N, CA, C, O and the ligand as a Tripos MOL2 file, in Angstrom:
@<TRIPOS>MOLECULE
protein
  249   247    63     0     0
PROTEIN
NO_CHARGES

@<TRIPOS>ATOM
      1 N          -8.0440   24.3900  -12.6680 N.3       1 MET1
      2 CA         -8.8230   23.5610  -11.6740 C.3       1 MET1
      3 C          -8.7400   22.1310  -11.9090 C.2       1 MET1
      4 O          -8.4890   21.3310  -11.0070 O.2       1 MET1
      5 N          -8.9490   21.8090  -13.1070 N.am      2 GLU2
      6 CA         -8.7840   20.2790  -13.5190 C.3       2 GLU2
      7 C          -7.4400   19.7800  -13.1320 C.2       2 GLU2
      8 O          -7.2820   18.7150  -12.5350 O.2       2 GLU2
      9 N          -6.3820   20.6500  -13.5180 N.am      3 ALA3
     10 CA         -5.0680   20.1140  -13.2610 C.3       3 ALA3
     11 C          -4.8060   19.8680  -11.9450 C.2       3 ALA3
     12 O          -4.1910   18.8530  -11.6180 O.2       3 ALA3
     13 N          -5.2490   20.7830  -11.0310 N.am      4 SER4
     14 CA         -4.9600   20.6510   -9.5360 C.3       4 SER4
     15 C          -5.6870   19.3800   -9.0060 C.2       4 SER4
     16 O          -5.1850   18.6650   -8.1380 O.2       4 SER4
     17 N          -6.8710   19.1450   -9.5640 N.am      5 MET5
     18 CA         -7.6550   17.9350   -9.2550 C.3       5 MET5
     19 C          -6.8420   16.6150   -9.5690 C.2       5 MET5
     20 O          -6.7810   15.6340   -8.8270 O.2       5 MET5
     21 N          -6.2700   16.7530  -10.7150 N.am      6 GLY6
     22 CA         -5.4820   15.5120  -11.1930 C.3       6 GLY6
     23 C          -4.2910   15.3550  -10.3270 C.2       6 GLY6
     24 O          -3.8530   14.2280  -10.0980 O.2       6 GLY6
     25 N          -3.7050   16.4860   -9.7990 N.am      7 LYS7
     26 CA         -2.4880   16.3620   -8.9990 C.3       7 LYS7
     27 C          -2.8020   15.8050   -7.6910 C.2       7 LYS7
     28 O          -2.0280   15.0490   -7.1040 O.2       7 LYS7
     29 N          -4.0720   16.2150   -7.1690 N.am      8 GLN8
     30 CA         -4.4360   15.7880   -5.9520 C.3       8 GLN8
     31 C          -4.7120   14.2750   -6.0180 C.2       8 GLN8
     32 O          -4.3290   13.5460   -5.1030 O.2       8 GLN8
     33 N          -5.3430   13.8140   -7.0410 N.am      9 TYR9
     34 CA         -5.5500   12.4580   -7.2480 C.3       9 TYR9
     35 C          -4.2800   11.5500   -7.3730 C.2       9 TYR9
     36 O          -4.2890   10.3960   -6.9450 O.2       9 TYR9
     37 N          -3.2780   12.0660   -7.9250 N.am     10 GLN10
     38 CA         -2.0670   11.4870   -8.0430 C.3      10 GLN10
     39 C          -1.3500   11.3840   -6.6740 C.2      10 GLN10
     40 O          -0.7310   10.3850   -6.3070 O.2      10 GLN10
     41 N          -1.5030   12.5450   -5.9420 N.am     11 ASP11
     42 CA         -0.9390   12.6300   -4.5610 C.3      11 ASP11
     43 C          -1.6070   11.5540   -3.6950 C.2      11 ASP11
     44 O          -0.8670   10.8980   -2.9610 O.2      11 ASP11
     45 N          -2.9010   11.3020   -3.6970 N.am     12 ASN12
     46 CA         -3.5600   10.4300   -3.0030 C.3      12 ASN12
     47 C          -3.0850    8.9950   -3.3480 C.2      12 ASN12
     48 O          -2.9290    8.1650   -2.4520 O.2      12 ASN12
     49 N          -2.8650    8.7200   -4.6020 N.am     13 LEU13
     50 CA         -2.4080    7.3140   -4.8980 C.3      13 LEU13
     51 C          -1.0200    7.1290   -4.4410 C.2      13 LEU13
     52 O          -0.6530    6.0520   -3.9710 O.2      13 LEU13
     53 N          -0.2110    8.1730   -4.5660 N.am     14 MET14
     54 CA          1.2610    8.0190   -3.9990 C.3      14 MET14
     55 C           1.2370    7.8680   -2.5830 C.2      14 MET14
     56 O           2.0600    7.1420   -2.0250 O.2      14 MET14
     57 N           0.2840    8.5480   -1.8980 N.am     15 ALA15
     58 CA          0.2560    8.5260   -0.3980 C.3      15 ALA15
     59 C          -0.0920    6.9940   -0.0030 C.2      15 ALA15
     60 O           0.4530    6.4170    0.9380 O.2      15 ALA15
     61 N          -1.0300    6.4360   -0.8080 N.am     16 MET16
     62 CA         -1.3680    5.0860   -0.5740 C.3      16 MET16
     63 C          -0.1680    4.1150   -0.6940 C.2      16 MET16
     64 O          -0.0110    3.1990    0.1130 O.2      16 MET16
     65 N           0.7240    4.3620   -1.7910 N.am     17 CYS17
     66 CA          1.9860    3.5920   -1.8840 C.3      17 CYS17
     67 C           2.8920    3.8890   -0.8380 C.2      17 CYS17
     68 O           3.4990    2.9830   -0.2680 O.2      17 CYS17
     69 N           3.0480    5.1780   -0.5110 N.am     18 ALA18
     70 CA          3.8730    5.5190    0.6680 C.3      18 ALA18
     71 C           3.5710    4.8010    1.9890 C.2      18 ALA18
     72 O           4.4450    4.5320    2.8130 O.2      18 ALA18
     73 N           2.2610    4.5100    2.1300 N.am     19 ALA19
     74 CA          1.8390    3.8590    3.3290 C.3      19 ALA19
     75 C           1.8560    2.3690    3.2590 C.2      19 ALA19
     76 O           1.4440    1.6700    4.1850 O.2      19 ALA19
     77 N           2.3500    1.8860    2.1210 N.am     20 GLY20
     78 CA          2.5510    0.4580    1.9160 C.3      20 GLY20
     79 C           1.3380   -0.2920    1.2660 C.2      20 GLY20
     80 O           1.3470   -1.5160    1.1340 O.2      20 GLY20
     81 N           0.3440    0.4600    0.8870 N.am     21 ASN21
     82 CA         -0.7720    0.0020    0.2140 C.3      21 ASN21
     83 C          -0.5540   -0.0050   -1.3570 C.2      21 ASN21
     84 O          -1.1780    0.7360   -2.1160 O.2      21 ASN21
     85 N           0.3230   -0.8490   -1.7260 N.am     22 HIS22
     86 CA          0.6660   -0.8460   -3.2770 C.3      22 HIS22
     87 C          -0.3050   -1.6690   -3.9460 C.2      22 HIS22
     88 O          -0.8200   -2.6140   -3.3480 O.2      22 HIS22
     89 N          -0.6190   -1.3730   -5.2160 N.am     23 ASP23
     90 CA         -1.4190   -2.0340   -6.0310 C.3      23 ASP23
     91 C          -0.6650   -3.1200   -6.8030 C.2      23 ASP23
     92 O          -0.2520   -2.9220   -7.9460 O.2      23 ASP23
     93 N          -0.4840   -4.3620   -6.0960 N.am     24 VAL24
     94 CA          0.4130   -5.3140   -6.7360 C.3      24 VAL24
     95 C          -0.1400   -6.0660   -7.8450 C.2      24 VAL24
     96 O          -1.3170   -6.4230   -7.8240 O.2      24 VAL24
     97 N           0.5980   -6.3160   -8.7670 N.am     25 SER25
     98 CA          0.3140   -7.2450   -9.9460 C.3      25 SER25
     99 C           1.4770   -8.2350  -10.1030 C.2      25 SER25
    100 O           2.6560   -7.9310   -9.9200 O.2      25 SER25
    101 N           1.0520   -9.3930  -10.4430 N.am     26 LYS26
    102 CA          2.0870  -10.4770  -10.6650 C.3      26 LYS26
    103 C           2.4490  -10.5520  -12.1500 C.2      26 LYS26
    104 O           1.6180  -10.4620  -13.0540 O.2      26 LYS26
    105 N           3.6880  -10.7160  -12.3110 N.am     27 LYS27
    106 CA          4.1410  -10.9490  -13.7390 C.3      27 LYS27
    107 C           5.0840  -12.1340  -13.8360 C.2      27 LYS27
    108 O           6.0630  -12.2270  -13.0950 O.2      27 LYS27
    109 N           4.7880  -13.0150  -14.7340 N.am     28 HIS28
    110 CA          5.6700  -14.1530  -14.8070 C.3      28 HIS28
    111 C           6.8820  -13.8110  -15.7380 C.2      28 HIS28
    112 O           6.7170  -13.2110  -16.8000 O.2      28 HIS28
    113 N           8.1460  -14.2360  -15.2750 N.am     29 GLY29
    114 CA          9.1890  -14.1110  -16.0560 C.3      29 GLY29
    115 C           9.3310  -14.9990  -17.2530 C.2      29 GLY29
    116 O           8.8190  -16.1190  -17.2750 O.2      29 GLY29
    117 N          10.0300  -14.5040  -18.2560 N.am     30 VAL30
    118 CA         10.1380  -15.2890  -19.5410 C.3      30 VAL30
    119 C          10.7960  -16.6240  -19.2520 C.2      30 VAL30
    120 O          10.3160  -17.6520  -19.7280 O.2      30 VAL30
    121 N          11.9220  -16.6450  -18.4560 N.am     31 CYS31
    122 CA         12.5320  -18.0220  -18.0930 C.3      31 CYS31
    123 C          11.6120  -18.9970  -17.4890 C.2      31 CYS31
    124 O          11.6790  -20.1880  -17.7950 O.2      31 CYS31
    125 N          10.7080  -18.5220  -16.5970 N.am     32 GLY32
    126 CA          9.8550  -19.3470  -15.9540 C.3      32 GLY32
    127 C           8.8820  -19.9560  -16.9260 C.2      32 GLY32
    128 O           8.5830  -21.1430  -16.7950 O.2      32 GLY32
    129 N           8.3280  -19.1720  -17.9670 N.am     33 ILE33
    130 CA          7.4960  -19.7460  -18.8520 C.3      33 ILE33
    131 C           8.0850  -20.7230  -19.7890 C.2      33 ILE33
    132 O           7.4590  -21.7360  -20.0990 O.2      33 ILE33
    133 N           9.3310  -20.4500  -20.2830 N.am     34 ILE34
    134 CA         10.0690  -21.3690  -21.1050 C.3      34 ILE34
    135 C          10.2800  -22.7020  -20.4290 C.2      34 ILE34
    136 O          10.0050  -23.7670  -20.9810 O.2      34 ILE34
    137 N          10.8160  -22.5910  -19.1180 N.am     35 CYS35
    138 CA         10.9460  -23.7910  -18.3290 C.3      35 CYS35
    139 C           9.7860  -24.5460  -18.2170 C.2      35 CYS35
    140 O           9.8240  -25.7650  -18.3850 O.2      35 CYS35
    141 N           8.6920  -23.9190  -17.9330 N.am     36 ALA36
    142 CA          7.3830  -24.6300  -17.7650 C.3      36 ALA36
    143 C           6.9550  -25.3650  -19.0030 C.2      36 ALA36
    144 O           6.3310  -26.4220  -18.9150 O.2      36 ALA36
    145 N           7.2950  -24.7960  -20.2160 N.am     37 VAL37
    146 CA          6.8790  -25.5390  -21.4780 C.3      37 VAL37
    147 C           7.8170  -26.7610  -21.6710 C.2      37 VAL37
    148 O           7.3710  -27.8760  -21.9410 O.2      37 VAL37
    149 N           9.1720  -26.4880  -21.5150 N.am     38 LEU38
    150 CA         10.2330  -27.4610  -21.9440 C.3      38 LEU38
    151 C          10.2050  -28.6220  -20.9040 C.2      38 LEU38
    152 O          10.2710  -29.7940  -21.2730 O.2      38 LEU38
    153 N          10.1080  -28.2710  -19.6230 N.am     39 LEU39
    154 CA         10.2190  -29.2450  -18.5240 C.3      39 LEU39
    155 C           8.8440  -29.5670  -17.9540 C.2      39 LEU39
    156 O           8.7360  -29.8000  -16.7500 O.2      39 LEU39
    157 N           7.8380  -29.5900  -18.7280 N.am     40 PHE40
    158 CA          6.4480  -29.9300  -18.1160 C.3      40 PHE40
    159 C           6.4450  -31.3290  -17.6320 C.2      40 PHE40
    160 O           6.9050  -32.1880  -18.3840 O.2      40 PHE40
    161 N           5.9770  -31.6720  -16.4520 N.am     41 PRO41
    162 CA          5.3130  -30.7460  -15.5610 C.3      41 PRO41
    163 C           6.1610  -30.1200  -14.4620 C.2      41 PRO41
    164 O           5.7240  -29.2270  -13.7360 O.2      41 PRO41
    165 N           7.4720  -30.6550  -14.3610 N.am     42 CYS42
    166 CA          8.3700  -30.1220  -13.2900 C.3      42 CYS42
    167 C           8.5160  -28.6690  -13.5050 C.2      42 CYS42
    168 O           8.6000  -27.9440  -12.5130 O.2      42 CYS42
    169 N           8.5580  -28.1240  -14.7880 N.am     43 GLY43
    170 CA          8.9350  -26.7500  -15.0730 C.3      43 GLY43
    171 C           7.8590  -25.8000  -14.4710 C.2      43 GLY43
    172 O           8.0650  -24.5920  -14.3590 O.2      43 GLY43
    173 N           6.6720  -26.4170  -14.0790 N.am     44 LEU44
    174 CA          5.6960  -25.4430  -13.4720 C.3      44 LEU44
    175 C           6.2020  -24.9630  -12.1720 C.2      44 LEU44
    176 O           5.8090  -23.8640  -11.7820 O.2      44 LEU44
    177 N           7.0370  -25.6580  -11.4420 N.am     45 ILE45
    178 CA          7.7140  -25.0540  -10.2170 C.3      45 ILE45
    179 C           8.5030  -23.9300  -10.5510 C.2      45 ILE45
    180 O           8.5110  -22.9550   -9.8000 O.2      45 ILE45
    181 N           9.2480  -23.9590  -11.7190 N.am     46 CYS46
    182 CA         10.0550  -22.7050  -12.2060 C.3      46 CYS46
    183 C           9.0800  -21.5860  -12.4640 C.2      46 CYS46
    184 O           9.3490  -20.4260  -12.1530 O.2      46 CYS46
    185 N           8.0140  -21.9190  -13.0010 N.am     47 LEU47
    186 CA          7.0300  -20.7900  -13.3920 C.3      47 LEU47
    187 C           6.5400  -20.0660  -12.1950 C.2      47 LEU47
    188 O           6.4180  -18.8410  -12.1930 O.2      47 LEU47
    189 N           6.2230  -20.9130  -11.0450 N.am     48 PHE48
    190 CA          5.7130  -20.3300   -9.8330 C.3      48 PHE48
    191 C           6.7720  -19.5690   -9.0940 C.2      48 PHE48
    192 O           6.4440  -18.6150   -8.3880 O.2      48 PHE48
    193 N           8.0380  -19.9400   -9.2170 N.am     49 THR49
    194 CA          9.0810  -19.3410   -8.4860 C.3      49 THR49
    195 C           9.6410  -18.0950   -9.2030 C.2      49 THR49
    196 O          10.2280  -17.2110   -8.5780 O.2      49 THR49
    197 N           9.4310  -18.0510  -10.5890 N.am     50 ASP50
    198 CA          9.8990  -16.9630  -11.2510 C.3      50 ASP50
    199 C           8.8340  -15.8150  -11.5250 C.2      50 ASP50
    200 O           8.6110  -15.3960  -12.6610 O.2      50 ASP50
    201 N           8.2110  -15.3560  -10.4080 N.am     51 VAL51
    202 CA          7.0970  -14.4410  -10.4960 C.3      51 VAL51
    203 C           7.5730  -13.0290   -9.9180 C.2      51 VAL51
    204 O           8.1580  -12.9690   -8.8360 O.2      51 VAL51
    205 N           7.3370  -12.0610  -10.5770 N.am     52 GLU52
    206 CA          7.7750  -10.7710  -10.1890 C.3      52 GLU52
    207 C           6.5390  -10.0310   -9.7340 C.2      52 GLU52
    208 O           5.5770   -9.9090  -10.4930 O.2      52 GLU52
    209 N           6.5460   -9.5190   -8.4700 N.am     53 LYS53
    210 CA          5.3600   -8.8100   -7.9670 C.3      53 LYS53
    211 C           5.8360   -7.2780   -8.0260 C.2      53 LYS53
    212 O           6.8760   -6.8840   -7.4990 O.2      53 LYS53
    213 N           4.9710   -6.4970   -8.7080 N.am     54 ARG54
    214 CA          5.2380   -5.1100   -8.8570 C.3      54 ARG54
    215 C           4.0210   -4.2390   -8.6010 C.2      54 ARG54
    216 O           2.8770   -4.6480   -8.8000 O.2      54 ARG54
    217 N           4.3090   -3.0140   -8.1500 N.am     55 CYS55
    218 CA          3.0680   -2.1570   -7.9180 C.3      55 CYS55
    219 C           2.8160   -1.4860   -9.2470 C.2      55 CYS55
    220 O           3.7290   -0.9300   -9.8570 O.2      55 CYS55
    221 N           1.5810   -1.5380   -9.6950 N.am     56 VAL56
    222 CA          1.3150   -0.8560  -11.0370 C.3      56 VAL56
    223 C           1.2670    0.6620  -10.8560 C.2      56 VAL56
    224 O           1.3410    1.3400  -11.8810 O.2      56 VAL56
    225 N           1.1610    1.2220   -9.7780 N.am     57 ARG57
    226 CA          1.2200    2.6630   -9.5980 C.3      57 ARG57
    227 C           2.5560    3.2820   -9.6480 C.2      57 ARG57
    228 O           2.8950    4.1730  -10.4270 O.2      57 ARG57
    229 N           3.3500    2.6720   -8.6580 N.am     58 CYS58
    230 CA          4.6540    3.4500   -8.5380 C.3      58 CYS58
    231 C           5.8010    2.5950   -9.1100 C.2      58 CYS58
    232 O           6.9340    3.0710   -9.1810 O.2      58 CYS58
    233 N           5.5180    1.2830   -9.5380 N.am     59 GLY59
    234 CA          6.5580    0.4130  -10.1140 C.3      59 GLY59
    235 C           7.4680   -0.2050   -9.1300 C.2      59 GLY59
    236 O           8.3920   -0.9130   -9.5330 O.2      59 GLY59
    237 N           7.2750    0.0130   -7.8330 N.am     60 ALA60
    238 CA          8.0660   -0.5840   -6.9150 C.3      60 ALA60
    239 C           7.9500   -2.0590   -6.8690 C.2      60 ALA60
    240 O           6.8690   -2.6070   -7.0830 O.2      60 ALA60
    241 N           9.1430   -2.7890   -6.5680 N.am     61 ARG61
    242 CA          9.1120   -4.2540   -6.2950 C.3      61 ARG61
    243 C           8.5360   -4.4510   -4.9470 C.2      61 ARG61
    244 O           8.9020   -3.7510   -4.0030 O.2      61 ARG61
    245 N           7.5550   -5.4760   -4.8140 N.am     62 VAL62
    246 CA          6.8760   -5.6620   -3.5340 C.3      62 VAL62
    247 C           7.4280   -7.0240   -3.0080 C.2      62 VAL62
    248 O           7.0420   -7.4700   -1.9270 O.2      62 VAL62
    249 ZN          3.1260    1.4060   -5.1460 Zn       63 ZN63
@<TRIPOS>BOND
     1     1     2 1
     2     2     3 1
     3     3     4 2
     4     3     5 am
     5     5     6 1
     6     6     7 1
     7     7     8 2
     8     7     9 am
     9     9    10 1
    10    10    11 1
    11    11    12 2
    12    11    13 am
    13    13    14 1
    14    14    15 1
    15    15    16 2
    16    15    17 am
    17    17    18 1
    18    18    19 1
    19    19    20 2
    20    19    21 am
    21    21    22 1
    22    22    23 1
    23    23    24 2
    24    23    25 am
    25    25    26 1
    26    26    27 1
    27    27    28 2
    28    27    29 am
    29    29    30 1
    30    30    31 1
    31    31    32 2
    32    31    33 am
    33    33    34 1
    34    34    35 1
    35    35    36 2
    36    35    37 am
    37    37    38 1
    38    38    39 1
    39    39    40 2
    40    39    41 am
    41    41    42 1
    42    42    43 1
    43    43    44 2
    44    43    45 am
    45    45    46 1
    46    46    47 1
    47    47    48 2
    48    47    49 am
    49    49    50 1
    50    50    51 1
    51    51    52 2
    52    51    53 am
    53    53    54 1
    54    54    55 1
    55    55    56 2
    56    55    57 am
    57    57    58 1
    58    58    59 1
    59    59    60 2
    60    59    61 am
    61    61    62 1
    62    62    63 1
    63    63    64 2
    64    63    65 am
    65    65    66 1
    66    66    67 1
    67    67    68 2
    68    67    69 am
    69    69    70 1
    70    70    71 1
    71    71    72 2
    72    71    73 am
    73    73    74 1
    74    74    75 1
    75    75    76 2
    76    75    77 am
    77    77    78 1
    78    78    79 1
    79    79    80 2
    80    79    81 am
    81    81    82 1
    82    82    83 1
    83    83    84 2
    84    83    85 am
    85    85    86 1
    86    86    87 1
    87    87    88 2
    88    87    89 am
    89    89    90 1
    90    90    91 1
    91    91    92 2
    92    91    93 am
    93    93    94 1
    94    94    95 1
    95    95    96 2
    96    95    97 am
    97    97    98 1
    98    98    99 1
    99    99   100 2
   100    99   101 am
   101   101   102 1
   102   102   103 1
   103   103   104 2
   104   103   105 am
   105   105   106 1
   106   106   107 1
   107   107   108 2
   108   107   109 am
   109   109   110 1
   110   110   111 1
   111   111   112 2
   112   111   113 am
   113   113   114 1
   114   114   115 1
   115   115   116 2
   116   115   117 am
   117   117   118 1
   118   118   119 1
   119   119   120 2
   120   119   121 am
   121   121   122 1
   122   122   123 1
   123   123   124 2
   124   123   125 am
   125   125   126 1
   126   126   127 1
   127   127   128 2
   128   127   129 am
   129   129   130 1
   130   130   131 1
   131   131   132 2
   132   131   133 am
   133   133   134 1
   134   134   135 1
   135   135   136 2
   136   135   137 am
   137   137   138 1
   138   138   139 1
   139   139   140 2
   140   139   141 am
   141   141   142 1
   142   142   143 1
   143   143   144 2
   144   143   145 am
   145   145   146 1
   146   146   147 1
   147   147   148 2
   148   147   149 am
   149   149   150 1
   150   150   151 1
   151   151   152 2
   152   151   153 am
   153   153   154 1
   154   154   155 1
   155   155   156 2
   156   155   157 am
   157   157   158 1
   158   158   159 1
   159   159   160 2
   160   159   161 am
   161   161   162 1
   162   162   163 1
   163   163   164 2
   164   163   165 am
   165   165   166 1
   166   166   167 1
   167   167   168 2
   168   167   169 am
   169   169   170 1
   170   170   171 1
   171   171   172 2
   172   171   173 am
   173   173   174 1
   174   174   175 1
   175   175   176 2
   176   175   177 am
   177   177   178 1
   178   178   179 1
   179   179   180 2
   180   179   181 am
   181   181   182 1
   182   182   183 1
   183   183   184 2
   184   183   185 am
   185   185   186 1
   186   186   187 1
   187   187   188 2
   188   187   189 am
   189   189   190 1
   190   190   191 1
   191   191   192 2
   192   191   193 am
   193   193   194 1
   194   194   195 1
   195   195   196 2
   196   195   197 am
   197   197   198 1
   198   198   199 1
   199   199   200 2
   200   199   201 am
   201   201   202 1
   202   202   203 1
   203   203   204 2
   204   203   205 am
   205   205   206 1
   206   206   207 1
   207   207   208 2
   208   207   209 am
   209   209   210 1
   210   210   211 1
   211   211   212 2
   212   211   213 am
   213   213   214 1
   214   214   215 1
   215   215   216 2
   216   215   217 am
   217   217   218 1
   218   218   219 1
   219   219   220 2
   220   219   221 am
   221   221   222 1
   222   222   223 1
   223   223   224 2
   224   223   225 am
   225   225   226 1
   226   226   227 1
   227   227   228 2
   228   227   229 am
   229   229   230 1
   230   230   231 1
   231   231   232 2
   232   231   233 am
   233   233   234 1
   234   234   235 1
   235   235   236 2
   236   235   237 am
   237   237   238 1
   238   238   239 1
   239   239   240 2
   240   239   241 am
   241   241   242 1
   242   242   243 1
   243   243   244 2
   244   243   245 am
   245   245   246 1
   246   246   247 1
   247   247   248 2
@<TRIPOS>SUBSTRUCTURE
     1 MET1         2 RESIDUE 1 A MET
     2 GLU2         6 RESIDUE 1 A GLU
     3 ALA3        10 RESIDUE 1 A ALA
     4 SER4        14 RESIDUE 1 A SER
     5 MET5        18 RESIDUE 1 A MET
     6 GLY6        22 RESIDUE 1 A GLY
     7 LYS7        26 RESIDUE 1 A LYS
     8 GLN8        30 RESIDUE 1 A GLN
     9 TYR9        34 RESIDUE 1 A TYR
    10 GLN10       38 RESIDUE 1 A GLN
    11 ASP11       42 RESIDUE 1 A ASP
    12 ASN12       46 RESIDUE 1 A ASN
    13 LEU13       50 RESIDUE 1 A LEU
    14 MET14       54 RESIDUE 1 A MET
    15 ALA15       58 RESIDUE 1 A ALA
    16 MET16       62 RESIDUE 1 A MET
    17 CYS17       66 RESIDUE 1 A CYS
    18 ALA18       70 RESIDUE 1 A ALA
    19 ALA19       74 RESIDUE 1 A ALA
    20 GLY20       78 RESIDUE 1 A GLY
    21 ASN21       82 RESIDUE 1 A ASN
    22 HIS22       86 RESIDUE 1 A HIS
    23 ASP23       90 RESIDUE 1 A ASP
    24 VAL24       94 RESIDUE 1 A VAL
    25 SER25       98 RESIDUE 1 A SER
    26 LYS26      102 RESIDUE 1 A LYS
    27 LYS27      106 RESIDUE 1 A LYS
    28 HIS28      110 RESIDUE 1 A HIS
    29 GLY29      114 RESIDUE 1 A GLY
    30 VAL30      118 RESIDUE 1 A VAL
    31 CYS31      122 RESIDUE 1 A CYS
    32 GLY32      126 RESIDUE 1 A GLY
    33 ILE33      130 RESIDUE 1 A ILE
    34 ILE34      134 RESIDUE 1 A ILE
    35 CYS35      138 RESIDUE 1 A CYS
    36 ALA36      142 RESIDUE 1 A ALA
    37 VAL37      146 RESIDUE 1 A VAL
    38 LEU38      150 RESIDUE 1 A LEU
    39 LEU39      154 RESIDUE 1 A LEU
    40 PHE40      158 RESIDUE 1 A PHE
    41 PRO41      162 RESIDUE 1 A PRO
    42 CYS42      166 RESIDUE 1 A CYS
    43 GLY43      170 RESIDUE 1 A GLY
    44 LEU44      174 RESIDUE 1 A LEU
    45 ILE45      178 RESIDUE 1 A ILE
    46 CYS46      182 RESIDUE 1 A CYS
    47 LEU47      186 RESIDUE 1 A LEU
    48 PHE48      190 RESIDUE 1 A PHE
    49 THR49      194 RESIDUE 1 A THR
    50 ASP50      198 RESIDUE 1 A ASP
    51 VAL51      202 RESIDUE 1 A VAL
    52 GLU52      206 RESIDUE 1 A GLU
    53 LYS53      210 RESIDUE 1 A LYS
    54 ARG54      214 RESIDUE 1 A ARG
    55 CYS55      218 RESIDUE 1 A CYS
    56 VAL56      222 RESIDUE 1 A VAL
    57 ARG57      226 RESIDUE 1 A ARG
    58 CYS58      230 RESIDUE 1 A CYS
    59 GLY59      234 RESIDUE 1 A GLY
    60 ALA60      238 RESIDUE 1 A ALA
    61 ARG61      242 RESIDUE 1 A ARG
    62 VAL62      246 RESIDUE 1 A VAL
    63 ZN63       249 GROUP 0 **** ****
């Protein structure tokens, strides 16, 4: 019973992803952070361009 509920829950989340409703999280790349520190303040531009958006549920790049 509980297992099928878990599967249904997972299916609902995946259905949201399939419909394009990804749960997006931003992640800064290491290069961007290093540039930001070494080339401050111009490096901040690198920091903001080197951002990876990923869905926390399915891991797809957004
Ligand atoms: Zn997703």
